[in-house]
C-alpha positions as MATLAB code, in Angstrom:
seq = 'XXXXXXXXXXXXXXXXXXXXXXXXXXXXXXXXXXXXXXXXXXXXXXXXXXXXXXXXXXXXXXXXXXXXXXXXXXXXXXXXXXXXXXXXXXXXXXXXXXXXXXXXXXXXXXXXXXXXXXXXXXXXXXXXXXXXXXXXXXXXXXXXXXXXXXXXXXXXXXXXXXXXXXXXXXXXXXXXXXXXXXXXXXXXXXXXXXXXXXXXXXXXXXXXXXXXXXXXXXXXXXXXXXXXXXXXXXXXXXXXXXXXXXXXXXXXXXXXXXXXXXXXXXXXXXXXXXXXXXXXXXXXXXXXXXXXXXXXXXXXXXXXXXXXXX';
ca = [
       0.000    0.000    0.000;
       2.781    2.421    0.851;
       4.395    1.893   -2.556;
       1.086    2.509   -4.344;
       0.463    5.687   -2.344;
       3.934    6.970   -3.196;
       3.462    6.117   -6.881;
       0.150    7.996   -7.026;
       1.627   10.998   -5.246;
       4.414   11.179   -7.859;
       1.845   11.639  -10.634;
      -0.128   14.297   -8.764;
      -2.899   12.146   -7.285;
      -3.367   11.957   -3.486;
      -2.666    8.402   -2.381;
      -5.398    8.605    0.241;
      -8.388   10.744    1.124;
      -7.275   13.765    3.140;
      -8.665   13.057    6.599;
      -6.678   15.967    8.016;
      -8.924   18.296    5.945;
      -6.318   20.917    5.004;
      -7.437   24.464    4.288;
      -7.359   25.151    0.555;
      -5.114   28.023   -0.526;
      -6.765   28.183   -3.967;
      -9.272   30.914   -4.782;
     -11.357   32.433   -7.548;
      -9.669   35.156   -9.647;
     -11.361   37.790   -7.455;
      -9.679   36.336   -4.367;
     -12.898   34.809   -2.989;
     -13.633   31.261   -1.813;
     -17.223   30.458   -2.652;
     -20.185   31.317   -4.856;
     -23.866   30.451   -5.251;
     -25.294   28.330   -8.071;
     -29.056   27.980   -8.683;
     -30.204   25.103  -10.906;
     -33.380   24.568  -12.892;
     -33.821   28.105  -14.227;
     -35.735   26.875  -17.252;
     -37.413   29.971  -18.671;
     -37.037   33.777  -18.691;
     -39.896   34.057  -16.188;
     -38.004   31.851  -13.699;
     -34.885   33.968  -14.201;
     -36.928   37.062  -13.350;
     -38.096   35.364  -10.147;
     -34.527   34.471   -9.129;
     -33.227   37.994   -9.770;
     -36.091   39.663   -7.893;
     -35.798   37.322   -4.908;
     -32.010   37.752   -4.773;
     -32.378   41.530   -4.764;
     -34.988   41.436   -2.010;
     -32.827   39.171    0.149;
     -29.603   40.997   -0.754;
     -27.885   37.726   -1.688;
     -25.608   37.404   -4.728;
     -26.434   34.648   -7.222;
     -23.436   33.989   -9.429;
     -24.445   31.146  -11.707;
     -27.618   29.656  -13.161;
     -27.882   26.125  -14.566;
     -30.548   26.713  -17.174;
     -32.764   24.934  -19.715;
     -32.082   21.529  -18.174;
     -35.012   20.368  -20.306;
     -32.858   21.325  -23.324;
     -32.194   24.709  -24.920;
     -33.554   23.388  -28.247;
     -37.014   23.675  -26.694;
     -36.814   27.458  -26.287;
     -37.260   29.695  -29.309;
     -34.512   32.093  -30.345;
     -36.667   34.944  -29.071;
     -37.026   33.280  -25.648;
     -33.296   32.577  -25.477;
     -32.462   36.146  -26.506;
     -34.725   37.483  -23.748;
     -33.057   35.081  -21.296;
     -29.569   36.257  -22.307;
     -30.507   39.921  -22.050;
     -32.000   39.568  -18.561;
     -29.028   37.534  -17.324;
     -26.576   40.083  -18.710;
     -28.480   42.894  -17.027;
     -28.372   40.997  -13.729;
     -24.663   40.140  -14.207;
     -25.195   36.443  -13.651;
     -23.431   33.564  -15.382;
     -25.645   31.199  -17.365;
     -24.669   27.587  -17.998;
     -26.979   26.535  -20.801;
     -27.933   22.872  -21.190;
     -27.912   21.948  -24.894;
     -30.407   19.503  -26.294;
     -32.525   17.636  -25.360;
     -30.116   14.852  -26.214;
     -29.155   11.407  -24.924;
     -32.162   10.371  -22.842;
     -34.431   11.617  -25.647;
     -32.470    9.689  -28.273;
     -33.989    6.575  -29.926;
     -31.567    4.305  -28.042;
     -33.094    2.599  -25.002;
     -30.072    1.026  -23.277;
     -29.690    4.053  -21.032;
     -33.131    3.609  -19.472;
     -32.721   -0.082  -18.635;
     -31.594   -1.048  -15.104;
     -28.197   -2.340  -16.226;
     -27.778    0.034  -19.170;
     -27.978    2.972  -16.776;
     -24.514    2.038  -15.526;
     -23.067    3.189  -18.860;
     -24.070    6.769  -18.033;
     -25.181    9.648  -20.221;
     -23.189    9.522  -23.456;
     -23.905   10.676  -27.014;
     -24.543    7.795  -29.418;
     -22.744    8.161  -32.737;
     -21.330   11.113  -34.646;
     -24.770   12.429  -35.589;
     -25.606   13.078  -31.944;
     -22.270   14.844  -31.418;
     -23.026   17.034  -34.429;
     -26.497   17.850  -33.130;
     -25.292   18.878  -29.671;
     -22.398   20.981  -31.015;
     -24.857   22.692  -33.376;
     -27.101   23.478  -30.415;
     -24.134   24.897  -28.476;
     -23.277   27.105  -31.463;
     -26.926   28.221  -31.610;
     -26.611   29.360  -27.997;
     -23.303   31.104  -28.700;
     -24.825   33.056  -31.602;
     -27.533   34.335  -29.243;
     -24.893   35.406  -26.727;
     -24.439   32.576  -24.216;
     -20.922   31.668  -23.112;
     -21.429   28.775  -20.671;
     -22.583   25.221  -21.401;
     -23.235   22.026  -19.431;
     -21.330   18.932  -20.595;
     -22.127   15.328  -19.622;
     -19.802   13.397  -21.958;
     -15.976   13.427  -21.895;
     -15.922   12.869  -25.655;
     -18.013   15.997  -26.186;
     -15.789   17.873  -23.726;
     -12.734   17.009  -25.835;
     -14.541   18.054  -29.028;
     -15.701   21.452  -27.796;
     -12.339   22.190  -26.194;
     -10.588   21.441  -29.501;
     -13.096   23.689  -31.304;
     -12.375   26.373  -28.725;
      -8.662   26.051  -29.513;
      -9.261   26.462  -33.249;
     -11.559   29.460  -32.772;
     -14.674   27.664  -34.007;
     -16.023   28.269  -30.496;
     -15.142   31.607  -28.796;
     -12.152   31.486  -26.459;
     -14.179   32.943  -23.580;
     -16.721   30.092  -23.648;
     -16.773   27.978  -20.478;
     -17.680   24.326  -20.074;
     -19.049   22.890  -16.840;
     -19.084   19.096  -16.429;
     -22.285   17.717  -14.944;
     -22.840   15.385  -12.007;
     -24.168   12.964  -14.632;
     -20.612   12.368  -15.843;
     -20.243   10.485  -12.552;
     -16.738   11.513  -11.459;
     -15.879   10.852   -7.841;
     -12.110   10.830   -7.344;
      -8.988   12.966   -7.925;
      -7.950   11.033  -11.036;
     -11.305   11.611  -12.728;
     -11.136   15.295  -11.817;
      -7.641   15.497  -13.316;
      -8.876   13.921  -16.570;
     -11.673   16.494  -16.866;
      -9.293   19.380  -16.168;
      -6.874   18.116  -18.837;
      -9.723   17.740  -21.333;
     -10.644   21.396  -20.910;
     -13.299   21.527  -18.179;
     -13.502   24.979  -16.591;
     -15.477   23.719  -13.585;
     -17.005   20.391  -12.600;
     -19.654   18.779  -10.446;
     -18.473   15.628   -8.612;
     -21.084   13.143   -7.463;
     -23.054   14.504   -4.556;
     -22.378   12.007   -1.765;
     -18.624   12.403   -1.284;
     -17.187   12.810    2.218;
     -15.152   15.846    3.247;
     -11.819   13.922    3.051;
     -12.722   12.756   -0.463;
     -13.519   16.300   -1.552;
     -10.288   17.579   -0.008;
      -8.324   15.003   -2.018;
      -9.994   16.152   -5.250;
      -9.215   19.770   -4.421;
      -5.541   18.922   -3.935;
      -5.374   17.325   -7.395;
      -6.983   20.084   -9.504;
      -7.231   23.864   -9.683;
     -10.631   24.279  -11.399;
     -13.644   25.211   -9.222;
     -15.643   22.375   -7.656;
     -19.432   22.554   -7.916;
     -20.760   20.965   -4.734;
     -24.365   19.941   -4.213;
     -25.486   21.183   -0.823;
     -29.105   20.237   -1.499;
     -29.907   17.452   -3.936;
     -32.969   15.772   -5.433;
     -34.772   13.009   -3.561;
     -34.007   10.736   -6.526;
     -30.288   11.192   -5.790;
     -30.666   10.658   -2.056;
     -32.432   13.824   -0.985;
     -29.734   15.134    1.309;
     -29.182   18.566    2.806;
     -25.576   19.549    3.591;
     -26.090   23.156    4.680;
     -24.111   22.732    7.904;
     -21.124   21.365    5.985;
     -20.927   24.506    3.852;
     -18.430   26.287    6.135;
     -16.079   23.313    5.782;
     -16.731   23.139    2.028;
     -15.681   26.778    1.750;
     -12.530   26.054    3.745;
     -11.290   22.817    2.172;
     -12.702   23.034   -1.379;
     -12.093   26.684   -2.298;
     -12.763   27.821   -4.971;
     -16.191   26.214   -5.051;
     -19.799   26.785   -6.015;
     -22.596   25.734   -3.673;
     -25.231   24.076   -5.806;
     -28.853   24.164   -4.567;
     -31.229   21.708   -6.237;
     -34.180   20.446   -4.160;
     -37.091   18.522   -5.643;
     -38.388   15.036   -6.353;
     -36.233   14.289   -9.404;
     -34.697   15.828  -12.510;
     -36.874   13.560  -14.653;
     -40.097   14.839  -13.104;
     -39.211   18.508  -12.709;
     -37.210   19.654  -15.720;
     -39.666   18.990  -18.528;
     -41.086   21.475  -21.045;
     -44.599   20.884  -19.700;
     -43.735   21.544  -16.038;
     -45.942   24.325  -14.662;
     -43.872   27.554  -14.519;
     -45.608   28.388  -11.227;
     -43.870   25.386   -9.626;
     -40.516   26.416  -11.085;
     -40.996   29.974   -9.804;
     -41.884   28.716   -6.322;
     -38.779   26.525   -6.204;
     -36.627   29.373   -7.538;
     -37.661   31.560   -4.600;
     -36.980   28.720   -2.166;
     -33.503   28.163   -3.609;
     -32.584   31.823   -3.161;
     -33.897   31.658    0.411;
     -31.690   28.616    1.024;
     -28.734   30.585   -0.360;
     -29.414   33.246    2.255;
     -29.439   30.594    4.998;
     -26.165   29.123    3.703;
     -24.564   32.567    3.718;
     -25.604   33.006    7.342;
     -24.091   29.633    8.311;
     -20.796   30.261    6.527;
     -20.457   33.740    8.003;
     -21.170   32.338   11.473;
     -18.947   29.248   11.411;
     -16.165   30.214    8.979;
     -16.169   34.001    8.707;
     -12.760   33.958    7.001;
     -14.408   32.670    3.815;
     -15.064   35.348    1.217;
     -18.181   35.302   -0.960;
     -17.820   36.744   -4.471;
     -19.808   39.847   -5.281;
     -22.475   39.867   -7.969;
     -21.042   39.992  -11.496;
     -17.475   38.784  -10.851;
     -15.324   39.461  -13.929;
     -14.480   35.810  -14.684;
     -18.122   34.667  -14.909;
     -19.517   33.500  -18.257;
     -22.141   36.227  -18.350;
     -24.148   36.242  -21.632;
     -23.186   38.737  -24.296;
     -26.433   39.339  -26.218;
];
């Protein structure tokens, strides 16, 4: 075991989870430790609700994970309105291209054993479709996109290198990619990920080990769907801010992604949940300020955010 640990350490991977929970010295470009991410902002009306609630509660919201149902399902006019409102509010938008994968004609993914293969794009046609949808979003002004497939991550990063995709475009890797250790995080960073979401049930020592291995921000679920386990990690947020900096706190309550993020979901429900998520952000801020006041929260509109450019 000692030899294996030493061998892993030589290639930049912690040989064990960091039970000593060291304080991270890494930070966002603005010198801050943590930020707020709100998921499931599916329509312009939900964005308006988030912005209004954040202003009333005086809580910064830095990033929105949007159109989880698939940006293909919003018209160009709707997307343009979304980009304009986000730019005005100085909030980063990570657009979800598609729908793809689970809406594809292939059925392996939805079988009990096939689900182990994860969300991946089947064939070159599907890669072409999703890249085309990303370019559609770019033309409207979006600069942040959610990625679930390492193959797609490599493709879009190469296109970013060649200038086919703007250099300032950012790619966030989803929890659905299923990465849970420092080696997986290192792979994503090398493939061009700007930020990534590890699986949601990692322990603090596991998260600390990932932080040691990579420099990109970690997107940590502090409230997650019932279908994923339904846990609430609000009281761990002070430690997250200390050991995982720079990190986003990701707030995503609900029954399941499958049930909630559909084009026919009642906007009233999405608006209600949006207000609740901002309220939870306020509670998290209170807990971090109480239990780890050294942690710095980024201000609204930090310069490195992928704010839309409509």
